[in-house]
TIROLUM-277396 format. One record per residue (C-alpha): y, x, z; residue number from 1. Coordinates in nm, 2 decimals. Layout:
<nufis>
- Y; X; Z; NUM .
...
</nufis>
This chain:
<nufis>
- 0.00; 0.00; 0.00; 1 .
- 0.35; 0.13; -0.09; 2 .
- 0.60; 0.20; 0.18; 3 .
- 0.90; -0.02; 0.24; 4 .
- 1.22; 0.13; 0.09; 5 .
- 1.43; 0.31; 0.35; 6 .
- 1.78; 0.20; 0.24; 7 .
- 1.96; 0.41; 0.50; 8 .
- 1.79; 0.72; 0.39; 9 .
- 1.86; 0.65; 0.02; 10 .
- 2.23; 0.58; 0.10; 11 .
- 2.25; 0.90; 0.30; 12 .
- 2.11; 1.09; 0.00; 13 .
- 2.36; 0.93; -0.24; 14 .
- 2.64; 1.01; 0.00; 15 .
- 2.53; 1.37; 0.03; 16 .
- 2.51; 1.41; -0.34; 17 .
- 2.85; 1.25; -0.39; 18 .
- 3.01; 1.48; -0.12; 19 .
- 2.85; 1.79; -0.28; 20 .
- 2.99; 1.69; -0.62; 21 .
- 3.34; 1.64; -0.47; 22 .
- 3.33; 1.97; -0.29; 23 .
- 3.22; 2.15; -0.61; 24 .
- 3.51; 1.99; -0.80; 25 .
- 3.76; 2.09; -0.54; 26 .
- 3.62; 2.45; -0.53; 27 .
- 3.65; 2.47; -0.92; 28 .
- 4.01; 2.35; -0.91; 29 .
- 4.10; 2.60; -0.63; 30 .
- 3.94; 2.88; -0.84; 31 .
- 4.13; 2.78; -1.15; 32 .
- 4.46; 2.77; -0.94; 33 .
- 4.39; 3.11; -0.80; 34 .
- 4.32; 3.25; -1.15; 35 .
- 4.65; 3.10; -1.28; 36 .
- 4.84; 3.25; -0.98; 37 .
- 4.68; 3.59; -1.05; 38 .
- 4.78; 3.57; -1.41; 39 .
- 4.42; 3.58; -1.53; 40 .
- 4.30; 3.38; -1.84; 41 .
- 4.16; 3.03; -1.79; 42 .
- 3.78; 3.03; -1.81; 43 .
- 3.78; 2.70; -1.99; 44 .
- 4.00; 2.80; -2.27; 45 .
- 3.80; 2.89; -2.59; 46 .
- 3.83; 3.26; -2.69; 47 .
- 4.02; 3.18; -3.01; 48 .
- 4.30; 3.05; -2.80; 49 .
- 4.34; 3.36; -2.60; 50 .
- 4.58; 3.63; -2.70; 51 .
- 4.51; 4.00; -2.72; 52 .
- 4.60; 4.05; -2.36; 53 .
- 4.37; 3.76; -2.25; 54 .
- 4.66; 3.52; -2.18; 55 .
- 4.65; 3.18; -2.32; 56 .
- 4.83; 3.13; -2.66; 57 .
- 5.06; 2.83; -2.70; 58 .
- 5.00; 2.57; -2.97; 59 .
- 5.32; 2.68; -3.14; 60 .
- 5.19; 3.03; -3.17; 61 .
- 4.86; 2.91; -3.31; 62 .
- 5.04; 2.69; -3.57; 63 .
- 5.26; 2.99; -3.66; 64 .
- 5.58; 2.82; -3.55; 65 .
- 5.65; 3.08; -3.27; 66 .
- 5.81; 3.33; -3.51; 67 .
- 6.00; 3.14; -3.79; 68 .
- 6.13; 3.46; -3.94; 69 .
- 5.78; 3.60; -3.98; 70 .
- 5.66; 3.29; -4.17; 71 .
- 5.96; 3.30; -4.40; 72 .
- 5.89; 3.66; -4.51; 73 .
- 5.72; 3.68; -4.85; 74 .
- 5.59; 4.03; -4.90; 75 .
</nufis>
């Protein structure tokens, strides 16, 4: 015969999983904030959006709008 479901135990397991997920999210946000404050590149930025020095490149630089005189040159 099967056991009766233990709803309190199931609820406690769900709450533990939820708390662990929230703590991991907070920890990730704190790590990202610490990396930004230290001037390090963001780990979630794709490598093609990082400049030569590892800093994030703006959308204007990617589109070529950052240096209008460079785009108007026709060598």
